[in-house]
N, CA, C and O atoms as a CHARMM CRD file, in Angstrom:
* protein
*
  344
    1    1 MET  N     -0.86000  -9.49000  38.98200 PROA 1      0.00000
    2    1 MET  CA    -1.91400  -9.63300  38.01900 PROA 1      0.00000
    3    1 MET  C     -1.93200  -8.37800  37.16600 PROA 1      0.00000
    4    1 MET  O     -1.77400  -7.26400  37.66500 PROA 1      0.00000
    5    2 ASN  N     -2.12600  -8.57500  35.88200 PROA 2      0.00000
    6    2 ASN  CA    -2.15000  -7.42100  34.95800 PROA 2      0.00000
    7    2 ASN  C     -3.54300  -6.74200  35.03100 PROA 2      0.00000
    8    2 ASN  O     -4.58400  -7.39900  35.05800 PROA 2      0.00000
    9    3 SER  N     -3.50200  -5.39400  35.06000 PROA 3      0.00000
   10    3 SER  CA    -4.78800  -4.70200  34.99500 PROA 3      0.00000
   11    3 SER  C     -5.31200  -4.75800  33.62000 PROA 3      0.00000
   12    3 SER  O     -4.54400  -4.96600  32.68100 PROA 3      0.00000
   13    4 LYS  N     -6.56500  -4.58700  33.45000 PROA 4      0.00000
   14    4 LYS  CA    -7.24200  -4.68300  32.20400 PROA 4      0.00000
   15    4 LYS  C     -7.96100  -3.36100  31.90800 PROA 4      0.00000
   16    4 LYS  O     -8.43800  -2.65500  32.79600 PROA 4      0.00000
   17    5 THR  N     -8.00500  -3.07100  30.58200 PROA 5      0.00000
   18    5 THR  CA    -8.73400  -1.90300  30.12000 PROA 5      0.00000
   19    5 THR  C     -9.64900  -2.37700  29.06200 PROA 5      0.00000
   20    5 THR  O     -9.27700  -3.18100  28.20800 PROA 5      0.00000
   21    6 GLU  N    -10.88700  -1.86700  29.11200 PROA 6      0.00000
   22    6 GLU  CA   -11.85900  -2.26200  28.08300 PROA 6      0.00000
   23    6 GLU  C    -11.56100  -1.53900  26.80900 PROA 6      0.00000
   24    6 GLU  O    -11.24700  -0.34900  26.78200 PROA 6      0.00000
   25    7 LEU  N    -11.67500  -2.32700  25.72000 PROA 7      0.00000
   26    7 LEU  CA   -11.42200  -1.72700  24.37600 PROA 7      0.00000
   27    7 LEU  C    -12.62300  -2.14100  23.47800 PROA 7      0.00000
   28    7 LEU  O    -12.97900  -3.31600  23.37800 PROA 7      0.00000
   29    8 LEU  N    -13.18100  -1.18800  22.88100 PROA 8      0.00000
   30    8 LEU  CA   -14.29000  -1.46500  21.96400 PROA 8      0.00000
   31    8 LEU  C    -13.71500  -1.56700  20.52500 PROA 8      0.00000
   32    8 LEU  O    -13.08800  -0.63000  20.03000 PROA 8      0.00000
   33    9 ILE  N    -13.93900  -2.70300  19.88400 PROA 9      0.00000
   34    9 ILE  CA   -13.48600  -2.86400  18.51500 PROA 9      0.00000
   35    9 ILE  C    -14.70400  -3.27200  17.68200 PROA 9      0.00000
   36    9 ILE  O    -15.70800  -3.77900  18.18300 PROA 9      0.00000
   37   10 HSD  N    -14.55300  -3.02000  16.39300 PROA 10     0.00000
   38   10 HSD  CA   -15.55700  -3.40800  15.41800 PROA 10     0.00000
   39   10 HSD  C    -15.02200  -4.47700  14.48700 PROA 10     0.00000
   40   10 HSD  O    -14.00000  -4.26800  13.83400 PROA 10     0.00000
   41   11 ILE  N    -15.66300  -5.57400  14.41600 PROA 11     0.00000
   42   11 ILE  CA   -15.25800  -6.63500  13.46000 PROA 11     0.00000
   43   11 ILE  C    -16.53200  -7.09200  12.75600 PROA 11     0.00000
   44   11 ILE  O    -17.65700  -6.97200  13.24100 PROA 11     0.00000
   45   12 ASN  N    -16.24700  -7.63600  11.54500 PROA 12     0.00000
   46   12 ASN  CA   -17.41500  -8.10800  10.80500 PROA 12     0.00000
   47   12 ASN  C    -17.99600  -9.38900  11.34100 PROA 12     0.00000
   48   12 ASN  O    -17.32300 -10.11300  12.07500 PROA 12     0.00000
   49   13 ASN  N    -19.24400  -9.69200  10.99100 PROA 13     0.00000
   50   13 ASN  CA   -19.97600 -10.78500  11.58100 PROA 13     0.00000
   51   13 ASN  C    -19.30800 -12.13300  11.29200 PROA 13     0.00000
   52   13 ASN  O    -19.32200 -13.03200  12.13300 PROA 13     0.00000
   53   14 GLU  N    -18.71400 -12.26800  10.07600 PROA 14     0.00000
   54   14 GLU  CA   -18.07600 -13.49700   9.70600 PROA 14     0.00000
   55   14 GLU  C    -16.88200 -13.83600  10.64600 PROA 14     0.00000
   56   14 GLU  O    -16.72000 -14.97700  11.08000 PROA 14     0.00000
   57   15 LEU  N    -16.04800 -12.79200  10.94400 PROA 15     0.00000
   58   15 LEU  CA   -14.97100 -12.98200  11.84300 PROA 15     0.00000
   59   15 LEU  C    -15.48100 -13.32500  13.26700 PROA 15     0.00000
   60   15 LEU  O    -14.95500 -14.22200  13.92600 PROA 15     0.00000
   61   16 LEU  N    -16.47800 -12.61400  13.70400 PROA 16     0.00000
   62   16 LEU  CA   -17.03200 -12.85600  15.04700 PROA 16     0.00000
   63   16 LEU  C    -17.52800 -14.27400  15.14200 PROA 16     0.00000
   64   16 LEU  O    -17.31200 -14.93400  16.15800 PROA 16     0.00000
   65   17 ASN  N    -18.19900 -14.76900  14.09300 PROA 17     0.00000
   66   17 ASN  CA   -18.72200 -16.15900  14.11500 PROA 17     0.00000
   67   17 ASN  C    -17.57100 -17.16400  14.21400 PROA 17     0.00000
   68   17 ASN  O    -17.68000 -18.17300  14.91000 PROA 17     0.00000
   69   18 LYS  N    -16.45600 -16.87800  13.50400 PROA 18     0.00000
   70   18 LYS  CA   -15.30900 -17.77700  13.51000 PROA 18     0.00000
   71   18 LYS  C    -14.65600 -17.71600  14.94600 PROA 18     0.00000
   72   18 LYS  O    -14.25400 -18.73100  15.51400 PROA 18     0.00000
   73   19 LEU  N    -14.58600 -16.51400  15.46300 PROA 19     0.00000
   74   19 LEU  CA   -14.05900 -16.47500  16.88200 PROA 19     0.00000
   75   19 LEU  C    -14.91400 -17.27100  17.87000 PROA 19     0.00000
   76   19 LEU  O    -14.39900 -18.01500  18.70500 PROA 19     0.00000
   77   20 GLN  N    -16.22400 -17.09800  17.75500 PROA 20     0.00000
   78   20 GLN  CA   -17.10700 -17.81900  18.62200 PROA 20     0.00000
   79   20 GLN  C    -17.01200 -19.34300  18.41700 PROA 20     0.00000
   80   20 GLN  O    -17.05600 -20.09800  19.38800 PROA 20     0.00000
   81   21 MET  N    -16.88400 -19.78800  17.18100 PROA 21     0.00000
   82   21 MET  CA   -16.69200 -21.19100  16.92700 PROA 21     0.00000
   83   21 MET  C    -15.41400 -21.69100  17.50800 PROA 21     0.00000
   84   21 MET  O    -15.41300 -22.75900  18.12000 PROA 21     0.00000
   85   22 TYR  N    -14.27500 -20.95900  17.35300 PROA 22     0.00000
   86   22 TYR  CA   -13.01700 -21.29400  17.93800 PROA 22     0.00000
   87   22 TYR  C    -13.13300 -21.32000  19.45100 PROA 22     0.00000
   88   22 TYR  O    -12.59100 -22.20600  20.11100 PROA 22     0.00000
   89   23 SER  N    -13.83600 -20.35100  19.98700 PROA 23     0.00000
   90   23 SER  CA   -14.01500 -20.26900  21.44200 PROA 23     0.00000
   91   23 SER  C    -14.73700 -21.47000  21.98300 PROA 23     0.00000
   92   23 SER  O    -14.36100 -21.99000  23.03300 PROA 23     0.00000
   93   24 ASP  N    -15.76100 -21.92700  21.30100 PROA 24     0.00000
   94   24 ASP  CA   -16.46400 -23.12300  21.76900 PROA 24     0.00000
   95   24 ASP  C    -15.61300 -24.36500  21.54500 PROA 24     0.00000
   96   24 ASP  O    -15.62400 -25.25500  22.39600 PROA 24     0.00000
   97   25 LEU  N    -14.91400 -24.46400  20.49900 PROA 25     0.00000
   98   25 LEU  CA   -14.14000 -25.62700  20.19000 PROA 25     0.00000
   99   25 LEU  C    -12.97300 -25.79700  21.23200 PROA 25     0.00000
  100   25 LEU  O    -12.70700 -26.91300  21.68100 PROA 25     0.00000
  101   26 TYR  N    -12.31800 -24.73000  21.58800 PROA 26     0.00000
  102   26 TYR  CA   -11.18000 -24.81900  22.44200 PROA 26     0.00000
  103   26 TYR  C    -11.49900 -24.36800  23.95600 PROA 26     0.00000
  104   26 TYR  O    -10.59400 -24.27200  24.78400 PROA 26     0.00000
  105   27 ALA  N    -12.70500 -24.12600  24.22800 PROA 27     0.00000
  106   27 ALA  CA   -13.13500 -23.75300  25.56500 PROA 27     0.00000
  107   27 ALA  C    -12.38800 -22.57500  26.07900 PROA 27     0.00000
  108   27 ALA  O    -11.96800 -22.54100  27.23500 PROA 27     0.00000
  109   28 MET  N    -12.21500 -21.57600  25.19800 PROA 28     0.00000
  110   28 MET  CA   -11.55700 -20.26700  25.60500 PROA 28     0.00000
  111   28 MET  C    -12.54400 -19.18300  25.28700 PROA 28     0.00000
  112   28 MET  O    -13.36000 -19.28800  24.37200 PROA 28     0.00000
  113   29 SER  N    -12.44400 -18.15700  26.05700 PROA 29     0.00000
  114   29 SER  CA   -13.32600 -17.04100  25.83900 PROA 29     0.00000
  115   29 SER  C    -12.79300 -16.24000  24.59500 PROA 29     0.00000
  116   29 SER  O    -11.60500 -16.28000  24.27800 PROA 29     0.00000
  117   30 VAL  N    -13.69300 -15.54200  23.93500 PROA 30     0.00000
  118   30 VAL  CA   -13.30200 -14.69700  22.81000 PROA 30     0.00000
  119   30 VAL  C    -12.25400 -13.70000  23.28500 PROA 30     0.00000
  120   30 VAL  O    -11.27000 -13.43500  22.59500 PROA 30     0.00000
  121   31 GLU  N    -12.47800 -13.16700  24.44500 PROA 31     0.00000
  122   31 GLU  CA   -11.48000 -12.20000  24.95800 PROA 31     0.00000
  123   31 GLU  C    -10.07400 -12.82900  25.14500 PROA 31     0.00000
  124   31 GLU  O     -9.05700 -12.20300  24.84800 PROA 31     0.00000
  125   32 ASP  N    -10.05100 -14.05500  25.63300 PROA 32     0.00000
  126   32 ASP  CA    -8.76100 -14.72500  25.76100 PROA 32     0.00000
  127   32 ASP  C     -8.05800 -14.98800  24.38900 PROA 32     0.00000
  128   32 ASP  O     -6.84800 -14.83200  24.22800 PROA 32     0.00000
  129   33 ILE  N     -8.88000 -15.38000  23.46500 PROA 33     0.00000
  130   33 ILE  CA    -8.32300 -15.58100  22.09600 PROA 33     0.00000
  131   33 ILE  C     -7.81200 -14.29800  21.49900 PROA 33     0.00000
  132   33 ILE  O     -6.72400 -14.27900  20.92400 PROA 33     0.00000
  133   34 VAL  N     -8.56500 -13.22000  21.61600 PROA 34     0.00000
  134   34 VAL  CA    -8.09400 -11.92300  21.09100 PROA 34     0.00000
  135   34 VAL  C     -6.81900 -11.48600  21.80800 PROA 34     0.00000
  136   34 VAL  O     -5.87800 -11.04500  21.14900 PROA 34     0.00000
  137   35 ASN  N     -6.75800 -11.59200  23.12200 PROA 35     0.00000
  138   35 ASN  CA    -5.53400 -11.23500  23.90300 PROA 35     0.00000
  139   35 ASN  C     -4.39100 -12.07800  23.40600 PROA 35     0.00000
  140   35 ASN  O     -3.32100 -11.54700  23.10800 PROA 35     0.00000
  141   36 TYR  N     -4.58800 -13.40500  23.30400 PROA 36     0.00000
  142   36 TYR  CA    -3.45900 -14.28300  22.89200 PROA 36     0.00000
  143   36 TYR  C     -2.94500 -13.87000  21.50700 PROA 36     0.00000
  144   36 TYR  O     -1.73900 -13.71700  21.31800 PROA 36     0.00000
  145   37 VAL  N     -3.83700 -13.69100  20.55600 PROA 37     0.00000
  146   37 VAL  CA    -3.48200 -13.38800  19.16900 PROA 37     0.00000
  147   37 VAL  C     -2.75500 -12.01100  19.10000 PROA 37     0.00000
  148   37 VAL  O     -1.72700 -11.87700  18.43600 PROA 37     0.00000
  149   38 LEU  N     -3.29400 -11.03900  19.77400 PROA 38     0.00000
  150   38 LEU  CA    -2.69000  -9.67500  19.75800 PROA 38     0.00000
  151   38 LEU  C     -1.32900  -9.69500  20.44700 PROA 38     0.00000
  152   38 LEU  O     -0.38600  -9.05900  19.97600 PROA 38     0.00000
  153   39 THR  N     -1.22700 -10.39800  21.52100 PROA 39     0.00000
  154   39 THR  CA     0.01200 -10.48300  22.27000 PROA 39     0.00000
  155   39 THR  C      1.08900 -11.11400  21.33500 PROA 39     0.00000
  156   39 THR  O      2.18800 -10.57700  21.19800 PROA 39     0.00000
  157   40 ASP  N      0.75600 -12.23900  20.71000 PROA 40     0.00000
  158   40 ASP  CA     1.66700 -12.89000  19.84000 PROA 40     0.00000
  159   40 ASP  C      2.06900 -11.97700  18.67400 PROA 40     0.00000
  160   40 ASP  O      3.23300 -11.95100  18.27400 PROA 40     0.00000
  161   41 PHE  N      1.08800 -11.22200  18.12900 PROA 41     0.00000
  162   41 PHE  CA     1.35400 -10.34300  16.97500 PROA 41     0.00000
  163   41 PHE  C      2.29100  -9.22500  17.35100 PROA 41     0.00000
  164   41 PHE  O      3.22300  -8.94400  16.59800 PROA 41     0.00000
  165   42 VAL  N      2.09400  -8.57400  18.47500 PROA 42     0.00000
  166   42 VAL  CA     2.99000  -7.44700  18.86400 PROA 42     0.00000
  167   42 VAL  C      4.36500  -7.92000  19.32400 PROA 42     0.00000
  168   42 VAL  O      5.30900  -7.13000  19.31500 PROA 42     0.00000
  169   43 LYS  N      4.50400  -9.14100  19.71300 PROA 43     0.00000
  170   43 LYS  CA     5.79000  -9.65600  20.14800 PROA 43     0.00000
  171   43 LYS  C      6.73600  -9.95900  19.00800 PROA 43     0.00000
  172   43 LYS  O      7.95600  -9.91100  19.16400 PROA 43     0.00000
  173   44 LYS  N      6.16200 -10.27000  17.86100 PROA 44     0.00000
  174   44 LYS  CA     6.95200 -10.59500  16.68900 PROA 44     0.00000
  175   44 LYS  C      7.50500  -9.34000  16.07900 PROA 44     0.00000
  176   44 LYS  O      6.83400  -8.31200  15.98800 PROA 44     0.00000
  177   45 PRO  N      8.79000  -9.45000  15.64800 PROA 45     0.00000
  178   45 PRO  CA     9.32000  -8.28900  14.90500 PROA 45     0.00000
  179   45 PRO  C      8.61600  -8.13000  13.57200 PROA 45     0.00000
  180   45 PRO  O      8.19900  -9.12800  12.98300 PROA 45     0.00000
  181   46 VAL  N      8.47100  -6.93300  13.08600 PROA 46     0.00000
  182   46 VAL  CA     7.75000  -6.75000  11.78900 PROA 46     0.00000
  183   46 VAL  C      8.35400  -7.58200  10.71200 PROA 46     0.00000
  184   46 VAL  O      7.64100  -8.22300   9.93900 PROA 46     0.00000
  185   47 LEU  N      9.64400  -7.58400  10.64600 PROA 47     0.00000
  186   47 LEU  CA    10.39800  -8.46300   9.62700 PROA 47     0.00000
  187   47 LEU  C     11.54700  -9.08400  10.43500 PROA 47     0.00000
  188   47 LEU  O     12.33800  -8.38900  11.07400 PROA 47     0.00000
  189   48 ASP  N     11.60300 -10.43200  10.37800 PROA 48     0.00000
  190   48 ASP  CA    12.75000 -11.05600  11.04900 PROA 48     0.00000
  191   48 ASP  C     13.98500 -10.83300  10.16200 PROA 48     0.00000
  192   48 ASP  O     13.86700 -10.31500   9.05200 PROA 48     0.00000
  193   49 LYS  N     15.16300 -11.22200  10.65200 PROA 49     0.00000
  194   49 LYS  CA    16.36900 -10.95700   9.97100 PROA 49     0.00000
  195   49 LYS  C     16.43100 -11.68200   8.60900 PROA 49     0.00000
  196   49 LYS  O     16.96800 -11.12300   7.65300 PROA 49     0.00000
  197   50 THR  N     15.93000 -12.82600   8.50900 PROA 50     0.00000
  198   50 THR  CA    15.93400 -13.53000   7.22100 PROA 50     0.00000
  199   50 THR  C     15.06100 -12.85500   6.13500 PROA 50     0.00000
  200   50 THR  O     15.42900 -12.73500   4.96700 PROA 50     0.00000
  201   51 MET  N     13.87000 -12.42200   6.62000 PROA 51     0.00000
  202   51 MET  CA    13.02400 -11.64600   5.73800 PROA 51     0.00000
  203   51 MET  C     13.68100 -10.32200   5.33400 PROA 51     0.00000
  204   51 MET  O     13.56500  -9.93000   4.17300 PROA 51     0.00000
  205   52 GLN  N     14.35800  -9.62600   6.23200 PROA 52     0.00000
  206   52 GLN  CA    15.04100  -8.38100   5.93900 PROA 52     0.00000
  207   52 GLN  C     16.12400  -8.58700   4.84900 PROA 52     0.00000
  208   52 GLN  O     16.23300  -7.84300   3.87400 PROA 52     0.00000
  209   53 THR  N     16.94500  -9.69600   5.10300 PROA 53     0.00000
  210   53 THR  CA    18.00900 -10.02600   4.14000 PROA 53     0.00000
  211   53 THR  C     17.44400 -10.32700   2.79400 PROA 53     0.00000
  212   53 THR  O     17.97600  -9.85000   1.79200 PROA 53     0.00000
  213   54 ASN  N     16.35700 -11.12000   2.71600 PROA 54     0.00000
  214   54 ASN  CA    15.77000 -11.47000   1.44000 PROA 54     0.00000
  215   54 ASN  C     15.17200 -10.28100   0.75000 PROA 54     0.00000
  216   54 ASN  O     15.24700 -10.12700  -0.46900 PROA 54     0.00000
  217   55 LEU  N     14.57600  -9.44300   1.56200 PROA 55     0.00000
  218   55 LEU  CA    14.04600  -8.15500   0.96100 PROA 55     0.00000
  219   55 LEU  C     15.12900  -7.28900   0.37800 PROA 55     0.00000
  220   55 LEU  O     14.98700  -6.77900  -0.73400 PROA 55     0.00000
  221   56 ALA  N     16.22400  -7.11000   1.11700 PROA 56     0.00000
  222   56 ALA  CA    17.34300  -6.33100   0.66900 PROA 56     0.00000
  223   56 ALA  C     17.93300  -6.90400  -0.60000 PROA 56     0.00000
  224   56 ALA  O     18.25000  -6.16300  -1.53100 PROA 56     0.00000
  225   57 ARG  N     18.08800  -8.24900  -0.64700 PROA 57     0.00000
  226   57 ARG  CA    18.60600  -8.88600  -1.82800 PROA 57     0.00000
  227   57 ARG  C     17.66000  -8.62600  -3.04600 PROA 57     0.00000
  228   57 ARG  O     18.12900  -8.34700  -4.15000 PROA 57     0.00000
  229   58 GLY  N     16.38700  -8.71900  -2.83000 PROA 58     0.00000
  230   58 GLY  CA    15.40200  -8.45800  -3.87100 PROA 58     0.00000
  231   58 GLY  C     15.51600  -7.12000  -4.39800 PROA 58     0.00000
  232   58 GLY  O     15.45900  -6.93500  -5.61400 PROA 58     0.00000
  233   59 TYR  N     15.68700  -6.09000  -3.51200 PROA 59     0.00000
  234   59 TYR  CA    15.79800  -4.71700  -3.94300 PROA 59     0.00000
  235   59 TYR  C     17.12600  -4.53400  -4.73000 PROA 59     0.00000
  236   59 TYR  O     17.16800  -3.80700  -5.72300 PROA 59     0.00000
  237   60 GLN  N     18.17400  -5.18700  -4.28100 PROA 60     0.00000
  238   60 GLN  CA    19.46500  -5.09000  -5.04400 PROA 60     0.00000
  239   60 GLN  C     19.32700  -5.69000  -6.42000 PROA 60     0.00000
  240   60 GLN  O     19.79200  -5.10100  -7.39600 PROA 60     0.00000
  241   61 THR  N     18.70200  -6.84200  -6.52600 PROA 61     0.00000
  242   61 THR  CA    18.45900  -7.51500  -7.82400 PROA 61     0.00000
  243   61 THR  C     17.65900  -6.54000  -8.76100 PROA 61     0.00000
  244   61 THR  O     18.02600  -6.29500  -9.91000 PROA 61     0.00000
  245   62 MET  N     16.57000  -6.02000  -8.19800 PROA 62     0.00000
  246   62 MET  CA    15.66400  -5.11000  -8.98300 PROA 62     0.00000
  247   62 MET  C     16.50900  -3.91000  -9.43000 PROA 62     0.00000
  248   62 MET  O     16.34600  -3.46800 -10.56700 PROA 62     0.00000
  249   63 ALA  N     17.37200  -3.38000  -8.62400 PROA 63     0.00000
  250   63 ALA  CA    18.15400  -2.18500  -8.93300 PROA 63     0.00000
  251   63 ALA  C     18.98500  -2.51100 -10.10100 PROA 63     0.00000
  252   63 ALA  O     19.06600  -1.70700 -11.03000 PROA 63     0.00000
  253   64 GLN  N     19.65000  -3.71000 -10.12200 PROA 64     0.00000
  254   64 GLN  CA    20.47200  -4.10100 -11.29800 PROA 64     0.00000
  255   64 GLN  C     19.64900  -4.26300 -12.51900 PROA 64     0.00000
  256   64 GLN  O     20.04800  -3.81400 -13.59400 PROA 64     0.00000
  257   65 ILE  N     18.54100  -4.87400 -12.40600 PROA 65     0.00000
  258   65 ILE  CA    17.61200  -5.05800 -13.58300 PROA 65     0.00000
  259   65 ILE  C     17.20100  -3.73600 -14.10300 PROA 65     0.00000
  260   65 ILE  O     17.26900  -3.50200 -15.31000 PROA 65     0.00000
  261   66 ASN  N     16.75400  -2.81100 -13.20500 PROA 66     0.00000
  262   66 ASN  CA    16.31900  -1.46000 -13.66700 PROA 66     0.00000
  263   66 ASN  C     17.43100  -0.70500 -14.32500 PROA 66     0.00000
  264   66 ASN  O     17.20000   0.02100 -15.29200 PROA 66     0.00000
  265   67 THR  N     18.64700  -0.85600 -13.82100 PROA 67     0.00000
  266   67 THR  CA    19.77500  -0.15600 -14.41900 PROA 67     0.00000
  267   67 THR  C     20.05000  -0.71900 -15.81900 PROA 67     0.00000
  268   67 THR  O     20.37900   0.03100 -16.73800 PROA 67     0.00000
  269   68 GLN  N     19.91600  -2.02800 -15.97600 PROA 68     0.00000
  270   68 GLN  CA    20.07500  -2.65700 -17.29400 PROA 68     0.00000
  271   68 GLN  C     19.05900  -2.17900 -18.24600 PROA 68     0.00000
  272   68 GLN  O     19.38000  -1.77200 -19.36200 PROA 68     0.00000
  273   69 ILE  N     17.76500  -2.22100 -17.80800 PROA 69     0.00000
  274   69 ILE  CA    16.62800  -1.75800 -18.68300 PROA 69     0.00000
  275   69 ILE  C     16.82600  -0.30000 -19.11000 PROA 69     0.00000
  276   69 ILE  O     16.64600   0.05900 -20.27400 PROA 69     0.00000
  277   70 SER  N     17.20000   0.51900 -18.13400 PROA 70     0.00000
  278   70 SER  CA    17.43500   1.94300 -18.38900 PROA 70     0.00000
  279   70 SER  C     18.50500   2.13000 -19.47100 PROA 70     0.00000
  280   70 SER  O     18.32400   2.89000 -20.42200 PROA 70     0.00000
  281   71 SER  N     19.58100   1.44300 -19.30600 PROA 71     0.00000
  282   71 SER  CA    20.66900   1.51500 -20.29300 PROA 71     0.00000
  283   71 SER  C     20.22000   1.10400 -21.70700 PROA 71     0.00000
  284   71 SER  O     20.53500   1.72900 -22.72000 PROA 71     0.00000
  285   72 GLU  N     19.45600  -0.00200 -21.68300 PROA 72     0.00000
  286   72 GLU  CA    18.98400  -0.52300 -23.03700 PROA 72     0.00000
  287   72 GLU  C     17.99900   0.45100 -23.70800 PROA 72     0.00000
  288   72 GLU  O     17.94200   0.48800 -24.93700 PROA 72     0.00000
  289   73 PHE  N     17.22800   1.23600 -22.95100 PROA 73     0.00000
  290   73 PHE  CA    16.28000   2.05100 -23.56200 PROA 73     0.00000
  291   73 PHE  C     16.71300   3.51300 -23.65300 PROA 73     0.00000
  292   73 PHE  O     15.97400   4.35100 -24.17000 PROA 73     0.00000
  293   74 ALA  N     17.90500   3.81600 -23.15400 PROA 74     0.00000
  294   74 ALA  CA    18.38700   5.19600 -23.19200 PROA 74     0.00000
  295   74 ALA  C     18.44500   5.70900 -24.64700 PROA 74     0.00000
  296   74 ALA  O     18.08800   6.85800 -24.91000 PROA 74     0.00000
  297   75 ILE  N     18.89100   4.86300 -25.58600 PROA 75     0.00000
  298   75 ILE  CA    18.98900   5.28000 -26.95600 PROA 75     0.00000
  299   75 ILE  C     17.63300   5.64700 -27.52700 PROA 75     0.00000
  300   75 ILE  O     17.48500   6.65700 -28.21500 PROA 75     0.00000
  301   76 CYS  N     16.60300   4.77900 -27.21900 PROA 76     0.00000
  302   76 CYS  CA    15.28100   5.08800 -27.62700 PROA 76     0.00000
  303   76 CYS  C     14.71800   6.41800 -27.10400 PROA 76     0.00000
  304   76 CYS  O     14.02500   7.15100 -27.80800 PROA 76     0.00000
  305   77 GLU  N     15.05900   6.69900 -25.80100 PROA 77     0.00000
  306   77 GLU  CA    14.62200   7.94500 -25.16800 PROA 77     0.00000
  307   77 GLU  C     15.28000   9.12800 -25.86400 PROA 77     0.00000
  308   77 GLU  O     14.65500  10.16500 -26.08800 PROA 77     0.00000
  309   78 CYS  N     16.60400   8.94500 -26.21500 PROA 78     0.00000
  310   78 CYS  CA    17.26500  10.06000 -26.96700 PROA 78     0.00000
  311   78 CYS  C     16.68700  10.31500 -28.30800 PROA 78     0.00000
  312   78 CYS  O     16.52500  11.47300 -28.69400 PROA 78     0.00000
  313   79 GLU  N     16.36400   9.28200 -29.04600 PROA 79     0.00000
  314   79 GLU  CA    15.73000   9.36200 -30.35100 PROA 79     0.00000
  315   79 GLU  C     14.39300  10.11500 -30.29300 PROA 79     0.00000
  316   79 GLU  O     14.10200  11.00800 -31.08900 PROA 79     0.00000
  317   80 VAL  N     13.60400   9.69600 -29.30200 PROA 80     0.00000
  318   80 VAL  CA    12.30500  10.36200 -29.12400 PROA 80     0.00000
  319   80 VAL  C     12.51400  11.84000 -28.76200 PROA 80     0.00000
  320   80 VAL  O     11.82600  12.71700 -29.28500 PROA 80     0.00000
  321   81 ASP  N     13.46100  12.10400 -27.87100 PROA 81     0.00000
  322   81 ASP  CA    13.73500  13.45900 -27.51200 PROA 81     0.00000
  323   81 ASP  C     14.12100  14.34900 -28.67900 PROA 81     0.00000
  324   81 ASP  O     13.67100  15.49000 -28.79000 PROA 81     0.00000
  325   82 VAL  N     14.97600  13.79800 -29.56000 PROA 82     0.00000
  326   82 VAL  CA    15.44200  14.49000 -30.75200 PROA 82     0.00000
  327   82 VAL  C     14.22400  14.80600 -31.62200 PROA 82     0.00000
  328   82 VAL  O     14.08500  15.91900 -32.12900 PROA 82     0.00000
  329   83 LYS  N     13.35500  13.82600 -31.78700 PROA 83     0.00000
  330   83 LYS  CA    12.16000  14.01700 -32.71100 PROA 83     0.00000
  331   83 LYS  C     11.20200  15.05500 -32.15300 PROA 83     0.00000
  332   83 LYS  O     10.65700  15.86300 -32.90400 PROA 83     0.00000
  333   84 ILE  N     10.98600  15.03900 -30.81200 PROA 84     0.00000
  334   84 ILE  CA    10.05900  15.94000 -30.18100 PROA 84     0.00000
  335   84 ILE  C     10.58100  17.37500 -30.24000 PROA 84     0.00000
  336   84 ILE  O      9.82100  18.31800 -30.46200 PROA 84     0.00000
  337   85 ASN  N     11.85000  17.51700 -30.04600 PROA 85     0.00000
  338   85 ASN  CA    12.48300  18.87100 -29.89200 PROA 85     0.00000
  339   85 ASN  C     12.93200  19.46500 -31.20200 PROA 85     0.00000
  340   85 ASN  O     13.60700  20.49400 -31.17600 PROA 85     0.00000
  341   86 LYS  N     12.60600  18.89000 -32.35600 PROA 86     0.00000
  342   86 LYS  CA    12.99600  19.44300 -33.62100 PROA 86     0.00000
  343   86 LYS  C     12.30700  20.70500 -33.95400 PROA 86     0.00000
  344   86 LYS  O     12.55300  21.28300 -35.01300 PROA 86     0.00000
């Protein structure tokens, strides 16, 4: 049997009311619900492999777009620099 440690948390009344309604509906204690949800949350990787791959692809796409934008506006930047430094 797992040992238990008491933990004091602060939640808003709206969330507490929802927890209590869920508790009544499913005949589970609020403590059991919180334990279940937290256990499930910490077991999941922050980002699964698919999400990591999609995120990496997104960053690569944005890098290409940013490079293109930088190239297109480089001439404008040079013109402004020349005018400012006259």
